[in-house]
C-alpha positions in Angstrom: 123.7 32.7 145.8 126.2 34.2 143.5 125.7 33.6 139.8 128.9 33.8 137.7 127.6 32.9 134.2 124.3 33.3 132.5 122.8 32.6 129.1 119.4 33.9 128.0 116.9 31.3 128.9 113.9 30.3 126.8 111.4 31.5 129.5 111.4 32.9 133.0 112.3 29.9 135.2 110.4 29.2 138.3 113.7 29.1 140.2 113.9 29.1 144.0 115.2 32.5 145.1 116.3 33.0 148.7 113.7 35.1 150.6 115.4 37.6 152.9 114.5 40.1 155.5 115.6 43.7 155.6 118.2 42.9 158.2 119.9 40.5 155.8 120.6 43.3 153.4 123.4 44.3 155.8 125.2 40.9 155.2 124.8 40.1 151.5 127.2 37.6 149.9 130.3 38.9 148.3 129.9 40.1 144.7 131.4 42.5 142.2 128.1 44.0 141.0 124.9 44.1 143.1 121.6 44.8 141.3 119.2 46.2 143.8 115.7 46.1 142.3 112.7 48.2 143.2 109.1 49.1 142.5 109.9 52.7 141.7 107.2 54.5 143.7 107.4 52.3 146.8 109.3 54.3 149.6 110.0 51.1 151.5 112.0 49.7 148.6 114.3 52.8 148.6 114.7 52.5 152.4 115.8 48.9 151.9 118.2 49.9 149.2 119.7 52.5 151.5 120.3 49.8 154.1 122.1 47.7 151.6 124.2 50.6 150.2 125.3 51.6 153.7 126.5 48.1 154.4 128.2 47.5 151.0 130.0 50.9 150.9 130.2 50.6 147.1 132.9 52.3 145.0 130.2 53.4 142.6 126.4 53.7 142.2 124.8 53.1 138.7 121.3 54.5 138.3 118.7 53.6 135.8 117.1 56.9 136.6 119.9 59.1 135.4 121.4 59.6 132.0 125.2 59.8 131.8 124.9 63.6 131.3 122.9 64.0 134.4 125.2 61.9 136.5 128.2 63.9 135.2 126.8 67.0 136.8 127.1 65.6 140.3 130.3 66.7 142.1 132.6 64.2 143.7 132.9 64.1 147.4 130.2 65.6 149.7 126.7 65.4 148.1 124.8 68.6 147.6 121.7 69.2 149.7 118.6 67.5 148.5 116.9 70.4 146.8 120.2 71.5 145.3 120.9 68.1 143.9 117.4 67.7 142.5 117.7 71.0 140.6 121.3 70.2 139.5 120.2 67.0 137.7 116.8 68.4 136.7 115.1 65.5 138.4 111.6 67.0 138.2 111.6 66.8 134.4 112.4 63.1 134.2 109.1 61.6 135.2 110.6 59.5 138.0 108.9 59.5 141.4 109.5 61.9 144.2 113.2 62.7 144.6 112.9 62.5 148.4 112.7 58.7 148.1 115.9 58.6 146.0 118.1 61.2 147.8 119.1 58.9 150.7 120.6 56.5 148.1 123.1 59.1 147.1 124.0 60.0 150.7 124.3 56.4 151.8 127.6 56.2 149.9 128.8 59.8 149.8 132.2 58.9 148.4 130.9 56.6 145.6 131.0 57.7 142.0 127.6 58.3 140.5 127.0 56.8 137.0 124.0 57.2 134.8 122.8 54.4 132.6 119.3 55.7 131.7 117.7 55.8 128.3 115.8 59.1 127.9 112.2 58.8 126.7 112.9 60.6 123.5 115.8 58.3 122.7 113.6 55.3 123.5 110.9 56.6 121.1 113.5 57.2 118.4 114.8 53.6 118.9 111.4 52.0 118.6 111.4 49.5 115.8 115.1 50.0 114.9 117.6 47.1 114.9 119.3 47.0 118.3 122.7 46.7 116.7 122.1 50.2 115.2 120.8 52.0 118.3 123.2 50.5 120.9 126.2 52.7 121.3 128.8 49.9 121.9 129.5 46.3 121.1 125.9 45.0 120.6 127.1 41.4 120.1 128.8 41.5 123.6 125.3 41.5 125.1 123.6 39.3 122.6 121.7 42.2 120.9 122.7 40.9 117.5 120.7 37.8 118.0 116.9 37.5 118.0 115.3 36.1 121.2 114.1 32.5 121.1 110.5 32.4 120.0 109.2 31.2 123.3 111.0 33.9 125.3 109.9 36.5 122.8 106.3 35.5 123.3 106.7 35.4 127.1 108.2 38.9 127.1 105.5 40.3 124.9 102.9 38.9 127.2 104.6 40.6 130.2 104.7 43.9 128.3 101.0 43.6 127.5 100.1 42.9 131.2 102.4 45.7 132.4 100.4 48.1 130.2 97.0 46.8 131.2 96.5 44.9 127.9 95.9 48.3 126.3 98.7 48.3 123.7 98.2 47.3 120.1 99.8 43.8 119.6 102.0 45.1 116.8 103.9 47.4 119.1 104.8 44.7 121.6 107.9 43.4 119.8 109.3 47.0 119.8 108.6 47.3 123.5 110.5 44.1 124.2 113.5 45.4 122.1 113.5 48.7 124.2 113.6 46.6 127.3 116.5 44.6 126.0 118.3 47.9 125.1 117.8 49.2 128.7 119.1 46.0 130.1 122.2 46.2 127.9 122.8 49.8 128.9 122.7 48.9 132.6 125.0 45.9 132.1 127.5 47.9 130.0 127.6 50.7 132.5 128.0 48.3 135.4 131.0 46.6 133.7 132.6 49.8 132.6 132.2 51.2 136.2 133.7 48.0 137.7 136.7 48.5 135.4 137.1 52.1 136.3 136.3 52.2 140.0 136.6 48.6 141.2 134.4 46.4 143.3 131.7 46.6 144.6 129.4 48.4 142.2 125.7 48.8 143.1 123.1 49.2 140.4 119.8 50.8 141.2 117.0 49.7 138.9 113.6 48.3 138.5 113.1 44.8 139.7 112.3 43.7 136.2 115.7 44.8 134.9 117.3 42.9 137.8 116.1 39.5 136.6 118.8 36.9 136.4 117.2 35.0 133.5 117.1 37.7 130.9 117.7 41.1 132.6 120.8 43.1 133.1 122.5 40.5 135.4 122.1 37.9 132.6 123.7 40.3 130.1 126.7 40.8 132.5 127.0 37.1 132.6 127.1 36.9 128.8 129.7 39.6 128.5 131.9 38.8 131.5 131.2 35.3 132.9 133.9 35.7 135.7 132.2 38.8 137.2 130.4 37.9 140.4 126.8 39.2 140.3 124.1 39.3 143.0 120.5 40.4 142.3 117.9 41.4 144.9 114.4 41.7 143.6 111.8 43.6 145.7 108.1 42.9 145.3 104.8 43.9 146.8 103.4 40.4 146.5 104.8 36.9 146.2 106.0 36.6 142.5 105.0 33.6 140.4 108.6 33.3 139.2 111.5 34.1 141.4 114.1 35.0 138.9 116.5 36.8 141.2 119.1 35.5 143.6 117.2 36.9 146.6 113.8 38.4 147.0 112.3 40.8 149.5 108.6 41.2 149.8 107.1 44.4 151.3 103.7 45.8 151.9 102.1 47.3 148.8 102.4 51.1 148.4 98.9 52.7 148.1 98.4 54.2 144.7 95.6 54.7 142.2 94.9 52.0 139.7 97.5 52.4 137.0 95.1 51.0 134.4 92.9 54.1 134.9 95.4 56.0 132.7 94.5 53.7 129.8 90.8 54.3 129.9 
């Protein structure tokens, strides 16, 4: 299912996404930009992304996990060894999960350009509560950042942020959390389109499954900015989602982890 044009919807639609198997990642429909979602700490999700990258042989990889400055340190051509690359981009200071899960993504397309589209934590904190048109370094209107969300969507997204943080956040901070999510989506969409212009198709974007949503995530923003660009989004989940707002979904076993809500106690 290729989606060529999107508008921001009022709420997450309970659309019918196509469930796929891992094997089907080797034969995805043609697209210009592929958003490969993940639950960040699930090793199986990175193994599945590696399968898709090997099959797609993208011209470039765009990572939510890297800033542009980090990505610029990666030499073109043959990838450095795992520990060398981890140190080169100072991965251990970023807060992302074990680099061993991510390294195969880099080597799955060894000739692909590596692009960073991440928003550092300190930059996100500085942007909290600020108008998006002031903190987005680019054409904010191109991605709809100059327009408030419809009230129903704003409410839905605040509720998602509250649940994602174990209902432990003060209600007054939720609008700012939604704005930062929109900013991250726009950064991913902007980087993907710039990369497509510079390196050609296909481009693969590695990001969280939430950012890969086709109703209001980065794929939707690509559709707003460039309706003719062909986009395909694969969301990976550990349980059947209530709303299947991706072109395709892949459901894996849950990764064992401590209760994340313990951190809020």
